[in-house]
CHARMM-style PDB file with segment names, atoms N, HN, CA, C and O in Angstrom:
ATOM      1  N   MET     1      81.349 -41.024  91.520  1.00  0.00      PROA
ATOM      2  CA  MET     1      79.909 -40.817  91.586  1.00  0.00      PROA
ATOM      3  C   MET     1      79.547 -40.584  93.048  1.00  0.00      PROA
ATOM      4  O   MET     1      79.853 -41.407  93.911  1.00  0.00      PROA
ATOM      5  N   ASN     2      78.895 -39.460  93.317  1.00  0.00      PROA
ATOM      6  HN  ASN     2      78.646 -38.792  92.616  1.00  0.00      PROA
ATOM      7  CA  ASN     2      78.471 -39.124  94.679  1.00  0.00      PROA
ATOM      8  C   ASN     2      77.010 -39.514  94.848  1.00  0.00      PROA
ATOM      9  O   ASN     2      76.110 -38.771  94.456  1.00  0.00      PROA
ATOM     10  N   LEU     3      76.781 -40.671  95.427  1.00  0.00      PROA
ATOM     11  HN  LEU     3      77.512 -41.275  95.746  1.00  0.00      PROA
ATOM     12  CA  LEU     3      75.417 -41.173  95.565  1.00  0.00      PROA
ATOM     13  C   LEU     3      74.676 -40.579  96.762  1.00  0.00      PROA
ATOM     14  O   LEU     3      73.514 -40.908  97.002  1.00  0.00      PROA
ATOM     15  N   SER     4      75.343 -39.714  97.507  1.00  0.00      PROA
ATOM     16  HN  SER     4      76.287 -39.447  97.312  1.00  0.00      PROA
ATOM     17  CA  SER     4      74.660 -39.091  98.642  1.00  0.00      PROA
ATOM     18  C   SER     4      73.693 -38.000  98.182  1.00  0.00      PROA
ATOM     19  O   SER     4      72.853 -37.547  98.959  1.00  0.00      PROA
ATOM     20  N   GLN     5      73.809 -37.581  96.929  1.00  0.00      PROA
ATOM     21  HN  GLN     5      74.491 -37.949  96.297  1.00  0.00      PROA
ATOM     22  CA  GLN     5      72.921 -36.551  96.388  1.00  0.00      PROA
ATOM     23  C   GLN     5      71.844 -37.190  95.523  1.00  0.00      PROA
ATOM     24  O   GLN     5      72.127 -38.015  94.655  1.00  0.00      PROA
ATOM     25  N   LYS     6      70.613 -36.792  95.780  1.00  0.00      PROA
ATOM     26  HN  LYS     6      70.383 -36.122  96.485  1.00  0.00      PROA
ATOM     27  CA  LYS     6      69.493 -37.309  94.990  1.00  0.00      PROA
ATOM     28  C   LYS     6      69.503 -36.662  93.612  1.00  0.00      PROA
ATOM     29  O   LYS     6      69.475 -35.439  93.481  1.00  0.00      PROA
ATOM     30  N   SER     7      69.544 -37.514  92.582  1.00  0.00      PROA
ATOM     31  HN  SER     7      69.567 -38.508  92.688  1.00  0.00      PROA
ATOM     32  CA  SER     7      69.470 -36.991  91.219  1.00  0.00      PROA
ATOM     33  C   SER     7      69.014 -38.115  90.296  1.00  0.00      PROA
ATOM     34  O   SER     7      69.171 -39.297  90.603  1.00  0.00      PROA
ATOM     35  N   ASN     8      68.458 -37.728  89.181  1.00  0.00      PROA
ATOM     36  HN  ASN     8      68.331 -36.769  88.931  1.00  0.00      PROA
ATOM     37  CA  ASN     8      68.050 -38.725  88.189  1.00  0.00      PROA
ATOM     38  C   ASN     8      69.256 -39.493  87.659  1.00  0.00      PROA
ATOM     39  O   ASN     8      69.164 -40.684  87.364  1.00  0.00      PROA
ATOM     40  N   GLU     9      70.371 -38.811  87.544  1.00  0.00      PROA
ATOM     41  HN  GLU     9      70.446 -37.843  87.784  1.00  0.00      PROA
ATOM     42  CA  GLU     9      71.592 -39.463  87.072  1.00  0.00      PROA
ATOM     43  C   GLU     9      72.032 -40.564  88.046  1.00  0.00      PROA
ATOM     44  O   GLU     9      72.442 -41.644  87.620  1.00  0.00      PROA
ATOM     45  N   ASN    10      71.946 -40.291  89.343  1.00  0.00      PROA
ATOM     46  HN  ASN    10      71.613 -39.414  89.690  1.00  0.00      PROA
ATOM     47  CA  ASN    10      72.311 -41.300  90.342  1.00  0.00      PROA
ATOM     48  C   ASN    10      71.329 -42.454  90.352  1.00  0.00      PROA
ATOM     49  O   ASN    10      71.726 -43.605  90.534  1.00  0.00      PROA
ATOM     50  N   VAL    11      70.057 -42.164  90.159  1.00  0.00      PROA
ATOM     51  HN  VAL    11      69.734 -41.229  90.011  1.00  0.00      PROA
ATOM     52  CA  VAL    11      69.050 -43.224  90.081  1.00  0.00      PROA
ATOM     53  C   VAL    11      69.376 -44.146  88.912  1.00  0.00      PROA
ATOM     54  O   VAL    11      69.356 -45.369  89.050  1.00  0.00      PROA
ATOM     55  N   GLU    12      69.676 -43.551  87.767  1.00  0.00      PROA
ATOM     56  HN  GLU    12      69.692 -42.558  87.655  1.00  0.00      PROA
ATOM     57  CA  GLU    12      70.015 -44.334  86.578  1.00  0.00      PROA
ATOM     58  C   GLU    12      71.256 -45.186  86.828  1.00  0.00      PROA
ATOM     59  O   GLU    12      71.288 -46.365  86.476  1.00  0.00      PROA
ATOM     60  N   TYR    13      72.264 -44.591  87.428  1.00  0.00      PROA
ATOM     61  HN  TYR    13      72.238 -43.633  87.713  1.00  0.00      PROA
ATOM     62  CA  TYR    13      73.505 -45.307  87.712  1.00  0.00      PROA
ATOM     63  C   TYR    13      73.237 -46.511  88.615  1.00  0.00      PROA
ATOM     64  O   TYR    13      73.691 -47.617  88.321  1.00  0.00      PROA
ATOM     65  N   MET    14      72.507 -46.305  89.704  1.00  0.00      PROA
ATOM     66  HN  MET    14      72.138 -45.407  89.943  1.00  0.00      PROA
ATOM     67  CA  MET    14      72.252 -47.391  90.657  1.00  0.00      PROA
ATOM     68  C   MET    14      71.442 -48.523  90.026  1.00  0.00      PROA
ATOM     69  O   MET    14      71.755 -49.695  90.235  1.00  0.00      PROA
ATOM     70  N   VAL    15      70.416 -48.188  89.266  1.00  0.00      PROA
ATOM     71  HN  VAL    15      70.162 -47.236  89.097  1.00  0.00      PROA
ATOM     72  CA  VAL    15      69.590 -49.212  88.625  1.00  0.00      PROA
ATOM     73  C   VAL    15      70.441 -50.034  87.654  1.00  0.00      PROA
ATOM     74  O   VAL    15      70.344 -51.261  87.630  1.00  0.00      PROA
ATOM     75  N   GLU    16      71.260 -49.374  86.869  1.00  0.00      PROA
ATOM     76  HN  GLU    16      71.339 -48.378  86.888  1.00  0.00      PROA
ATOM     77  CA  GLU    16      72.100 -50.089  85.907  1.00  0.00      PROA
ATOM     78  C   GLU    16      73.111 -50.988  86.609  1.00  0.00      PROA
ATOM     79  O   GLU    16      73.353 -52.108  86.160  1.00  0.00      PROA
ATOM     80  N   LYS    17      73.701 -50.518  87.697  1.00  0.00      PROA
ATOM     81  HN  LYS    17      73.505 -49.607  88.061  1.00  0.00      PROA
ATOM     82  CA  LYS    17      74.681 -51.310  88.437  1.00  0.00      PROA
ATOM     83  C   LYS    17      74.015 -52.515  89.107  1.00  0.00      PROA
ATOM     84  O   LYS    17      74.601 -53.596  89.151  1.00  0.00      PROA
ATOM     85  N   ILE    18      72.807 -52.339  89.623  1.00  0.00      PROA
ATOM     86  HN  ILE    18      72.331 -51.461  89.587  1.00  0.00      PROA
ATOM     87  CA  ILE    18      72.066 -53.459  90.223  1.00  0.00      PROA
ATOM     88  C   ILE    18      71.807 -54.515  89.152  1.00  0.00      PROA
ATOM     89  O   ILE    18      72.016 -55.706  89.386  1.00  0.00      PROA
ATOM     90  N   LYS    19      71.355 -54.082  87.989  1.00  0.00      PROA
ATOM     91  HN  LYS    19      71.186 -53.115  87.799  1.00  0.00      PROA
ATOM     92  CA  LYS    19      71.076 -55.021  86.901  1.00  0.00      PROA
ATOM     93  C   LYS    19      72.337 -55.761  86.475  1.00  0.00      PROA
ATOM     94  O   LYS    19      72.296 -56.970  86.245  1.00  0.00      PROA
ATOM     95  N   GLU    20      73.460 -55.049  86.368  1.00  0.00      PROA
ATOM     96  HN  GLU    20      73.493 -54.068  86.555  1.00  0.00      PROA
ATOM     97  CA  GLU    20      74.732 -55.668  85.987  1.00  0.00      PROA
ATOM     98  C   GLU    20      75.160 -56.720  87.006  1.00  0.00      PROA
ATOM     99  O   GLU    20      75.558 -57.827  86.643  1.00  0.00      PROA
ATOM    100  N   LYS    21      75.073 -56.364  88.272  1.00  0.00      PROA
ATOM    101  HN  LYS    21      74.750 -55.465  88.567  1.00  0.00      PROA
ATOM    102  CA  LYS    21      75.558 -57.253  89.330  1.00  0.00      PROA
ATOM    103  C   LYS    21      74.701 -58.510  89.432  1.00  0.00      PROA
ATOM    104  O   LYS    21      75.222 -59.599  89.672  1.00  0.00      PROA
ATOM    105  N   LEU    22      73.402 -58.365  89.253  1.00  0.00      PROA
ATOM    106  HN  LEU    22      72.979 -57.480  89.058  1.00  0.00      PROA
ATOM    107  CA  LEU    22      72.514 -59.521  89.377  1.00  0.00      PROA
ATOM    108  C   LEU    22      72.512 -60.389  88.125  1.00  0.00      PROA
ATOM    109  O   LEU    22      72.129 -61.558  88.178  1.00  0.00      PROA
ATOM    110  N   LYS    23      72.940 -59.819  86.993  1.00  0.00      PROA
ATOM    111  HN  LYS    23      73.251 -58.869  86.950  1.00  0.00      PROA
ATOM    112  CA  LYS    23      73.027 -60.567  85.737  1.00  0.00      PROA
ATOM    113  C   LYS    23      71.736 -61.306  85.406  1.00  0.00      PROA
ATOM    114  O   LYS    23      71.751 -62.482  85.041  1.00  0.00      PROA
ATOM    115  N   VAL    24      70.641 -60.608  85.539  1.00  0.00      PROA
ATOM    116  HN  VAL    24      70.629 -59.654  85.836  1.00  0.00      PROA
ATOM    117  CA  VAL    24      69.344 -61.212  85.269  1.00  0.00      PROA
ATOM    118  C   VAL    24      68.812 -60.656  83.956  1.00  0.00      PROA
ATOM    119  O   VAL    24      68.714 -59.443  83.773  1.00  0.00      PROA
ATOM    120  N   LEU    25      68.476 -61.549  83.060  1.00  0.00      PROA
ATOM    121  HN  LEU    25      68.555 -62.535  83.209  1.00  0.00      PROA
ATOM    122  CA  LEU    25      67.989 -61.122  81.752  1.00  0.00      PROA
ATOM    123  C   LEU    25      66.643 -60.429  81.834  1.00  0.00      PROA
ATOM    124  O   LEU    25      66.369 -59.513  81.058  1.00  0.00      PROA
ATOM    125  N   ASN    26      65.811 -60.848  82.753  1.00  0.00      PROA
ATOM    126  HN  ASN    26      66.034 -61.592  83.383  1.00  0.00      PROA
ATOM    127  CA  ASN    26      64.458 -60.307  82.861  1.00  0.00      PROA
ATOM    128  C   ASN    26      64.428 -58.884  83.397  1.00  0.00      PROA
ATOM    129  O   ASN    26      63.363 -58.266  83.428  1.00  0.00      PROA
ATOM    130  N   PHE    27      65.562 -58.351  83.816  1.00  0.00      PROA
ATOM    131  HN  PHE    27      66.426 -58.853  83.791  1.00  0.00      PROA
ATOM    132  CA  PHE    27      65.587 -57.003  84.349  1.00  0.00      PROA
ATOM    133  C   PHE    27      65.435 -55.952  83.259  1.00  0.00      PROA
ATOM    134  O   PHE    27      65.439 -54.757  83.557  1.00  0.00      PROA
ATOM    135  N   GLY    28      65.301 -56.366  82.016  1.00  0.00      PROA
ATOM    136  HN  GLY    28      65.297 -57.336  81.774  1.00  0.00      PROA
ATOM    137  CA  GLY    28      65.040 -55.408  80.952  1.00  0.00      PROA
ATOM    138  C   GLY    28      63.741 -54.653  81.176  1.00  0.00      PROA
ATOM    139  O   GLY    28      63.546 -53.554  80.656  1.00  0.00      PROA
ATOM    140  N   ALA    29      62.862 -55.256  81.954  1.00  0.00      PROA
ATOM    141  HN  ALA    29      63.021 -56.149  82.377  1.00  0.00      PROA
ATOM    142  CA  ALA    29      61.588 -54.616  82.262  1.00  0.00      PROA
ATOM    143  C   ALA    29      61.750 -53.510  83.302  1.00  0.00      PROA
ATOM    144  O   ALA    29      60.839 -52.707  83.504  1.00  0.00      PROA
ATOM    145  N   ILE    30      62.896 -53.468  83.953  1.00  0.00      PROA
ATOM    146  HN  ILE    30      63.636 -54.120  83.789  1.00  0.00      PROA
ATOM    147  CA  ILE    30      63.142 -52.435  84.962  1.00  0.00      PROA
ATOM    148  C   ILE    30      64.107 -51.422  84.371  1.00  0.00      PROA
ATOM    149  O   ILE    30      65.255 -51.736  84.058  1.00  0.00      PROA
ATOM    150  N   LYS    31      63.622 -50.222  84.231  1.00  0.00      PROA
ATOM    151  HN  LYS    31      62.690 -49.967  84.486  1.00  0.00      PROA
ATOM    152  CA  LYS    31      64.407 -49.155  83.618  1.00  0.00      PROA
ATOM    153  C   LYS    31      64.567 -48.002  84.611  1.00  0.00      PROA
ATOM    154  O   LYS    31      63.704 -47.797  85.464  1.00  0.00      PROA
ATOM    155  N   PRO    32      65.651 -47.260  84.506  1.00  0.00      PROA
ATOM    156  CA  PRO    32      65.851 -46.125  85.406  1.00  0.00      PROA
ATOM    157  C   PRO    32      64.694 -45.127  85.378  1.00  0.00      PROA
ATOM    158  O   PRO    32      64.422 -44.472  86.384  1.00  0.00      PROA
ATOM    159  N   THR    33      64.021 -45.007  84.256  1.00  0.00      PROA
ATOM    160  HN  THR    33      64.243 -45.540  83.439  1.00  0.00      PROA
ATOM    161  CA  THR    33      62.910 -44.057  84.154  1.00  0.00      PROA
ATOM    162  C   THR    33      61.706 -44.489  84.997  1.00  0.00      PROA
ATOM    163  O   THR    33      60.786 -43.699  85.211  1.00  0.00      PROA
ATOM    164  N   HSD    34      61.708 -45.728  85.472  1.00  0.00      PROA
ATOM    165  HN  HSD    34      62.455 -46.369  85.298  1.00  0.00      PROA
ATOM    166  CA  HSD    34      60.613 -46.203  86.318  1.00  0.00      PROA
ATOM    167  C   HSD    34      60.723 -45.685  87.751  1.00  0.00      PROA
ATOM    168  O   HSD    34      59.809 -45.882  88.553  1.00  0.00      PROA
ATOM    169  N   PHE    35      61.816 -45.036  88.072  1.00  0.00      PROA
ATOM    170  HN  PHE    35      62.558 -44.876  87.421  1.00  0.00      PROA
ATOM    171  CA  PHE    35      62.066 -44.580  89.434  1.00  0.00      PROA
ATOM    172  C   PHE    35      62.233 -43.073  89.454  1.00  0.00      PROA
ATOM    173  O   PHE    35      62.643 -42.465  88.465  1.00  0.00      PROA
ATOM    174  N   ASP    36      61.910 -42.481  90.592  1.00  0.00      PROA
ATOM    175  HN  ASP    36      61.577 -42.975  91.395  1.00  0.00      PROA
ATOM    176  CA  ASP    36      62.145 -41.051  90.734  1.00  0.00      PROA
ATOM    177  C   ASP    36      62.859 -40.797  92.055  1.00  0.00      PROA
ATOM    178  O   ASP    36      63.099 -41.719  92.835  1.00  0.00      PROA
ATOM    179  N   GLU    37      63.189 -39.554  92.288  1.00  0.00      PROA
ATOM    180  HN  GLU    37      62.994 -38.805  91.655  1.00  0.00      PROA
ATOM    181  CA  GLU    37      63.955 -39.194  93.478  1.00  0.00      PROA
ATOM    182  C   GLU    37      63.168 -39.408  94.773  1.00  0.00      PROA
ATOM    183  O   GLU    37      63.762 -39.453  95.851  1.00  0.00      PROA
ATOM    184  N   GLU    38      61.864 -39.538  94.686  1.00  0.00      PROA
ATOM    185  HN  GLU    38      61.382 -39.501  93.811  1.00  0.00      PROA
ATOM    186  CA  GLU    38      61.043 -39.748  95.875  1.00  0.00      PROA
ATOM    187  C   GLU    38      61.406 -41.064  96.578  1.00  0.00      PROA
ATOM    188  O   GLU    38      61.326 -41.164  97.802  1.00  0.00      PROA
ATOM    189  N   MET    39      61.797 -42.049  95.804  1.00  0.00      PROA
ATOM    190  HN  MET    39      61.862 -41.968  94.809  1.00  0.00      PROA
ATOM    191  CA  MET    39      62.160 -43.363  96.349  1.00  0.00      PROA
ATOM    192  C   MET    39      63.672 -43.548  96.418  1.00  0.00      PROA
ATOM    193  O   MET    39      64.159 -44.677  96.483  1.00  0.00      PROA
ATOM    194  N   TYR    40      64.399 -42.462  96.405  1.00  0.00      PROA
ATOM    195  HN  TYR    40      64.004 -41.545  96.353  1.00  0.00      PROA
ATOM    196  CA  TYR    40      65.856 -42.524  96.312  1.00  0.00      PROA
ATOM    197  C   TYR    40      66.494 -43.321  97.446  1.00  0.00      PROA
ATOM    198  O   TYR    40      67.343 -44.178  97.200  1.00  0.00      PROA
ATOM    199  N   GLU    41      66.095 -43.048  98.673  1.00  0.00      PROA
ATOM    200  HN  GLU    41      65.405 -42.352  98.873  1.00  0.00      PROA
ATOM    201  CA  GLU    41      66.717 -43.716  99.820  1.00  0.00      PROA
ATOM    202  C   GLU    41      66.491 -45.215  99.783  1.00  0.00      PROA
ATOM    203  O   GLU    41      67.401 -45.988 100.084  1.00  0.00      PROA
ATOM    204  N   GLU    42      65.295 -45.633  99.420  1.00  0.00      PROA
ATOM    205  HN  GLU    42      64.556 -45.006  99.176  1.00  0.00      PROA
ATOM    206  CA  GLU    42      64.997 -47.061  99.334  1.00  0.00      PROA
ATOM    207  C   GLU    42      65.820 -47.723  98.227  1.00  0.00      PROA
ATOM    208  O   GLU    42      66.343 -48.823  98.408  1.00  0.00      PROA
ATOM    209  N   LEU    43      65.931 -47.048  97.086  1.00  0.00      PROA
ATOM    210  HN  LEU    43      65.506 -46.155  96.939  1.00  0.00      PROA
ATOM    211  CA  LEU    43      66.737 -47.572  95.990  1.00  0.00      PROA
ATOM    212  C   LEU    43      68.208 -47.639  96.406  1.00  0.00      PROA
ATOM    213  O   LEU    43      68.904 -48.600  96.074  1.00  0.00      PROA
ATOM    214  N   ARG    44      68.673 -46.645  97.116  1.00  0.00      PROA
ATOM    215  HN  ARG    44      68.108 -45.865  97.386  1.00  0.00      PROA
ATOM    216  CA  ARG    44      70.062 -46.631  97.595  1.00  0.00      PROA
ATOM    217  C   ARG    44      70.310 -47.800  98.541  1.00  0.00      PROA
ATOM    218  O   ARG    44      71.374 -48.418  98.488  1.00  0.00      PROA
ATOM    219  N   ASP    45      69.348 -48.115  99.405  1.00  0.00      PROA
ATOM    220  HN  ASP    45      68.484 -47.613  99.449  1.00  0.00      PROA
ATOM    221  CA  ASP    45      69.491 -49.255 100.315  1.00  0.00      PROA
ATOM    222  C   ASP    45      69.651 -50.559  99.529  1.00  0.00      PROA
ATOM    223  O   ASP    45      70.503 -51.387  99.854  1.00  0.00      PROA
ATOM    224  N   ILE    46      68.827 -50.733  98.497  1.00  0.00      PROA
ATOM    225  HN  ILE    46      68.136 -50.060  98.233  1.00  0.00      PROA
ATOM    226  CA  ILE    46      68.921 -51.935  97.659  1.00  0.00      PROA
ATOM    227  C   ILE    46      70.268 -51.966  96.946  1.00  0.00      PROA
ATOM    228  O   ILE    46      70.927 -53.004  96.889  1.00  0.00      PROA
ATOM    229  N   TYR    47      70.667 -50.832  96.410  1.00  0.00      PROA
ATOM    230  HN  TYR    47      70.132 -49.989  96.457  1.00  0.00      PROA
ATOM    231  CA  TYR    47      71.960 -50.732  95.725  1.00  0.00      PROA
ATOM    232  C   TYR    47      73.099 -51.136  96.659  1.00  0.00      PROA
ATOM    233  O   TYR    47      73.957 -51.937  96.287  1.00  0.00      PROA
ATOM    234  N   ASP    48      73.107 -50.578  97.875  1.00  0.00      PROA
ATOM    235  HN  ASP    48      72.410 -49.927  98.177  1.00  0.00      PROA
ATOM    236  CA  ASP    48      74.172 -50.886  98.833  1.00  0.00      PROA
ATOM    237  C   ASP    48      74.200 -52.373  99.164  1.00  0.00      PROA
ATOM    238  O   ASP    48      75.273 -52.971  99.242  1.00  0.00      PROA
ATOM    239  N   LEU    49      73.041 -52.966  99.356  1.00  0.00      PROA
ATOM    240  HN  LEU    49      72.170 -52.480  99.292  1.00  0.00      PROA
ATOM    241  CA  LEU    49      72.960 -54.399  99.657  1.00  0.00      PROA
ATOM    242  C   LEU    49      73.525 -55.235  98.512  1.00  0.00      PROA
ATOM    243  O   LEU    49      74.321 -56.148  98.729  1.00  0.00      PROA
ATOM    244  N   VAL    50      73.102 -54.910  97.290  1.00  0.00      PROA
ATOM    245  HN  VAL    50      72.455 -54.169  97.114  1.00  0.00      PROA
ATOM    246  CA  VAL    50      73.539 -55.667  96.117  1.00  0.00      PROA
ATOM    247  C   VAL    50      75.048 -55.537  95.916  1.00  0.00      PROA
ATOM    248  O   VAL    50      75.710 -56.518  95.577  1.00  0.00      PROA
ATOM    249  N   MET    51      75.595 -54.352  96.118  1.00  0.00      PROA
ATOM    250  HN  MET    51      75.057 -53.555  96.393  1.00  0.00      PROA
ATOM    251  CA  MET    51      77.020 -54.136  95.886  1.00  0.00      PROA
ATOM    252  C   MET    51      77.885 -54.842  96.930  1.00  0.00      PROA
ATOM    253  O   MET    51      79.042 -55.154  96.650  1.00  0.00      PROA
ATOM    254  N   LYS    52      77.358 -55.096  98.112  1.00  0.00      PROA
ATOM    255  HN  LYS    52      76.418 -54.843  98.339  1.00  0.00      PROA
ATOM    256  CA  LYS    52      78.126 -55.747  99.179  1.00  0.00      PROA
ATOM    257  C   LYS    52      78.298 -57.243  98.952  1.00  0.00      PROA
ATOM    258  O   LYS    52      79.292 -57.826  99.385  1.00  0.00      PROA
ATOM    259  N   LYS    53      77.341 -57.864  98.278  1.00  0.00      PROA
ATOM    260  HN  LYS    53      76.534 -57.391  97.926  1.00  0.00      PROA
ATOM    261  CA  LYS    53      77.353 -59.316  98.139  1.00  0.00      PROA
ATOM    262  C   LYS    53      78.012 -59.759  96.831  1.00  0.00      PROA
ATOM    263  O   LYS    53      77.965 -59.054  95.823  1.00  0.00      PROA
ATOM    264  N   ASN    54      78.623 -60.935  96.874  1.00  0.00      PROA
ATOM    265  HN  ASN    54      78.661 -61.507  97.693  1.00  0.00      PROA
ATOM    266  CA  ASN    54      79.260 -61.479  95.676  1.00  0.00      PROA
ATOM    267  C   ASN    54      78.337 -62.390  94.892  1.00  0.00      PROA
ATOM    268  O   ASN    54      78.482 -62.525  93.677  1.00  0.00      PROA
ATOM    269  N   SER    55      77.389 -63.017  95.572  1.00  0.00      PROA
ATOM    270  HN  SER    55      77.271 -62.908  96.559  1.00  0.00      PROA
ATOM    271  CA  SER    55      76.461 -63.920  94.882  1.00  0.00      PROA
ATOM    272  C   SER    55      75.105 -63.860  95.568  1.00  0.00      PROA
ATOM    273  O   SER    55      74.974 -63.424  96.712  1.00  0.00      PROA
ATOM    274  N   PHE    56      74.099 -64.317  94.823  1.00  0.00      PROA
ATOM    275  HN  PHE    56      74.206 -64.672  93.894  1.00  0.00      PROA
ATOM    276  CA  PHE    56      72.731 -64.247  95.308  1.00  0.00      PROA
ATOM    277  C   PHE    56      72.020 -65.558  95.028  1.00  0.00      PROA
ATOM    278  O   PHE    56      72.205 -66.168  93.975  1.00  0.00      PROA
ATOM    279  N   SER    57      71.211 -65.981  95.978  1.00  0.00      PROA
ATOM    280  HN  SER    57      71.061 -65.485  96.833  1.00  0.00      PROA
ATOM    281  CA  SER    57      70.389 -67.164  95.756  1.00  0.00      PROA
ATOM    282  C   SER    57      69.221 -66.759  94.858  1.00  0.00      PROA
ATOM    283  O   SER    57      68.928 -65.569  94.737  1.00  0.00      PROA
ATOM    284  N   PRO    58      68.554 -67.717  94.231  1.00  0.00      PROA
ATOM    285  CA  PRO    58      67.371 -67.378  93.433  1.00  0.00      PROA
ATOM    286  C   PRO    58      66.313 -66.642  94.264  1.00  0.00      PROA
ATOM    287  O   PRO    58      65.661 -65.724  93.764  1.00  0.00      PROA
ATOM    288  N   ASN    59      66.143 -67.035  95.512  1.00  0.00      PROA
ATOM    289  HN  ASN    59      66.672 -67.780  95.918  1.00  0.00      PROA
ATOM    290  CA  ASN    59      65.164 -66.361  96.371  1.00  0.00      PROA
ATOM    291  C   ASN    59      65.554 -64.916  96.645  1.00  0.00      PROA
ATOM    292  O   ASN    59      64.697 -64.032  96.662  1.00  0.00      PROA
ATOM    293  N   GLU    60      66.844 -64.672  96.861  1.00  0.00      PROA
ATOM    294  HN  GLU    60      67.540 -65.391  96.847  1.00  0.00      PROA
ATOM    295  CA  GLU    60      67.308 -63.302  97.084  1.00  0.00      PROA
ATOM    296  C   GLU    60      67.093 -62.452  95.840  1.00  0.00      PROA
ATOM    297  O   GLU    60      66.663 -61.302  95.932  1.00  0.00      PROA
ATOM    298  N   MET    61      67.394 -63.021  94.679  1.00  0.00      PROA
ATOM    299  HN  MET    61      67.744 -63.954  94.604  1.00  0.00      PROA
ATOM    300  CA  MET    61      67.203 -62.274  93.433  1.00  0.00      PROA
ATOM    301  C   MET    61      65.733 -61.947  93.217  1.00  0.00      PROA
ATOM    302  O   MET    61      65.396 -60.848  92.775  1.00  0.00      PROA
ATOM    303  N   GLN    62      64.861 -62.895  93.527  1.00  0.00      PROA
ATOM    304  HN  GLN    62      65.135 -63.787  93.886  1.00  0.00      PROA
ATOM    305  CA  GLN    62      63.434 -62.636  93.377  1.00  0.00      PROA
ATOM    306  C   GLN    62      62.976 -61.552  94.350  1.00  0.00      PROA
ATOM    307  O   GLN    62      62.184 -60.684  93.984  1.00  0.00      PROA
ATOM    308  N   ALA    63      63.466 -61.599  95.578  1.00  0.00      PROA
ATOM    309  HN  ALA    63      64.110 -62.304  95.875  1.00  0.00      PROA
ATOM    310  CA  ALA    63      63.088 -60.589  96.570  1.00  0.00      PROA
ATOM    311  C   ALA    63      63.559 -59.196  96.142  1.00  0.00      PROA
ATOM    312  O   ALA    63      62.834 -58.215  96.309  1.00  0.00      PROA
ATOM    313  N   ILE    64      64.768 -59.113  95.594  1.00  0.00      PROA
ATOM    314  HN  ILE    64      65.357 -59.910  95.459  1.00  0.00      PROA
ATOM    315  CA  ILE    64      65.280 -57.820  95.128  1.00  0.00      PROA
ATOM    316  C   ILE    64      64.437 -57.310  93.960  1.00  0.00      PROA
ATOM    317  O   ILE    64      64.091 -56.130  93.905  1.00  0.00      PROA
ATOM    318  N   ALA    65      64.113 -58.194  93.040  1.00  0.00      PROA
ATOM    319  HN  ALA    65      64.395 -59.153  93.085  1.00  0.00      PROA
ATOM    320  CA  ALA    65      63.275 -57.800  91.903  1.00  0.00      PROA
ATOM    321  C   ALA    65      61.906 -57.324  92.380  1.00  0.00      PROA
ATOM    322  O   ALA    65      61.371 -56.348  91.855  1.00  0.00      PROA
ATOM    323  N   GLU    66      61.344 -58.001  93.362  1.00  0.00      PROA
ATOM    324  HN  GLU    66      61.779 -58.794  93.788  1.00  0.00      PROA
ATOM    325  CA  GLU    66      60.043 -57.586  93.900  1.00  0.00      PROA
ATOM    326  C   GLU    66      60.136 -56.226  94.568  1.00  0.00      PROA
ATOM    327  O   GLU    66      59.252 -55.385  94.403  1.00  0.00      PROA
ATOM    328  N   GLU    67      61.206 -56.009  95.325  1.00  0.00      PROA
ATOM    329  HN  GLU    67      61.924 -56.692  95.459  1.00  0.00      PROA
ATOM    330  CA  GLU    67      61.392 -54.700  95.979  1.00  0.00      PROA
ATOM    331  C   GLU    67      61.544 -53.586  94.940  1.00  0.00      PROA
ATOM    332  O   GLU    67      60.967 -52.509  95.094  1.00  0.00      PROA
ATOM    333  N   LEU    68      62.307 -53.841  93.899  1.00  0.00      PROA
ATOM    334  HN  LEU    68      62.776 -54.715  93.774  1.00  0.00      PROA
ATOM    335  CA  LEU    68      62.436 -52.847  92.833  1.00  0.00      PROA
ATOM    336  C   LEU    68      61.083 -52.592  92.182  1.00  0.00      PROA
ATOM    337  O   LEU    68      60.751 -51.451  91.864  1.00  0.00      PROA
ATOM    338  N   GLY    69      60.313 -53.639  91.985  1.00  0.00      PROA
ATOM    339  HN  GLY    69      60.583 -54.566  92.243  1.00  0.00      PROA
ATOM    340  CA  GLY    69      58.971 -53.488  91.420  1.00  0.00      PROA
ATOM    341  C   GLY    69      58.077 -52.640  92.320  1.00  0.00      PROA
ATOM    342  O   GLY    69      57.274 -51.844  91.833  1.00  0.00      PROA
ATOM    343  N   ASN    70      58.219 -52.812  93.632  1.00  0.00      PROA
ATOM    344  HN  ASN    70      58.871 -53.458  94.027  1.00  0.00      PROA
ATOM    345  CA  ASN    70      57.422 -52.020  94.579  1.00  0.00      PROA
ATOM    346  C   ASN    70      57.809 -50.550  94.561  1.00  0.00      PROA
ATOM    347  O   ASN    70      56.986 -49.684  94.859  1.00  0.00      PROA
ATOM    348  N   LEU    71      59.043 -50.270  94.216  1.00  0.00      PROA
ATOM    349  HN  LEU    71      59.711 -50.974  93.974  1.00  0.00      PROA
ATOM    350  CA  LEU    71      59.520 -48.881  94.197  1.00  0.00      PROA
ATOM    351  C   LEU    71      59.170 -48.126  92.920  1.00  0.00      PROA
ATOM    352  O   LEU    71      59.267 -46.900  92.862  1.00  0.00      PROA
ATOM    353  N   ARG    72      58.762 -48.873  91.900  1.00  0.00      PROA
ATOM    354  HN  ARG    72      58.682 -49.869  91.947  1.00  0.00      PROA
ATOM    355  CA  ARG    72      58.441 -48.215  90.628  1.00  0.00      PROA
ATOM    356  C   ARG    72      57.379 -47.151  90.837  1.00  0.00      PROA
ATOM    357  O   ARG    72      56.412 -47.337  91.576  1.00  0.00      PROA
ATOM    358  N   LYS    73      57.590 -46.034  90.163  1.00  0.00      PROA
ATOM    359  HN  LYS    73      58.375 -45.883  89.562  1.00  0.00      PROA
ATOM    360  CA  LYS    73      56.611 -44.955  90.308  1.00  0.00      PROA
ATOM    361  C   LYS    73      55.334 -45.307  89.556  1.00  0.00      PROA
ATOM    362  O   LYS    73      55.366 -45.957  88.511  1.00  0.00      PROA
ATOM    363  N   ASN    74      54.231 -44.871  90.102  1.00  0.00      PROA
ATOM    364  HN  ASN    74      54.205 -44.343  90.951  1.00  0.00      PROA
ATOM    365  CA  ASN    74      52.922 -45.147  89.491  1.00  0.00      PROA
ATOM    366  C   ASN    74      52.729 -44.237  88.295  1.00  0.00      PROA
ATOM    367  O   ASN    74      53.002 -43.038  88.351  1.00  0.00      PROA
ATOM    368  N   LYS    75      52.260 -44.823  87.226  1.00  0.00      PROA
ATOM    369  HN  LYS    75      52.039 -45.797  87.180  1.00  0.00      PROA
ATOM    370  CA  LYS    75      52.025 -44.009  86.015  1.00  0.00      PROA
ATOM    371  C   LYS    75      50.553 -43.821  85.798  1.00  0.00      PROA
ATOM    372  OT1 LYS    75      50.149 -43.167  84.836  1.00  0.00      PROA
TER     373      LYS     75
END
């Protein structure tokens, strides 16, 4: 997967991998369709951070969830 290219497929991949790594049940409310390529770089930064770490404190998980919520596209 080449994440250097902005695409809906890459957005979907990153969101799913973040959800898998954090193992949070409440992330069902966050779907790849909530994001678009406009916020790609910010989503990639979150993805890179999440993939680097092996574990997360509850505060870190909440902060990541809040950041993802901030990136959601307005409907």
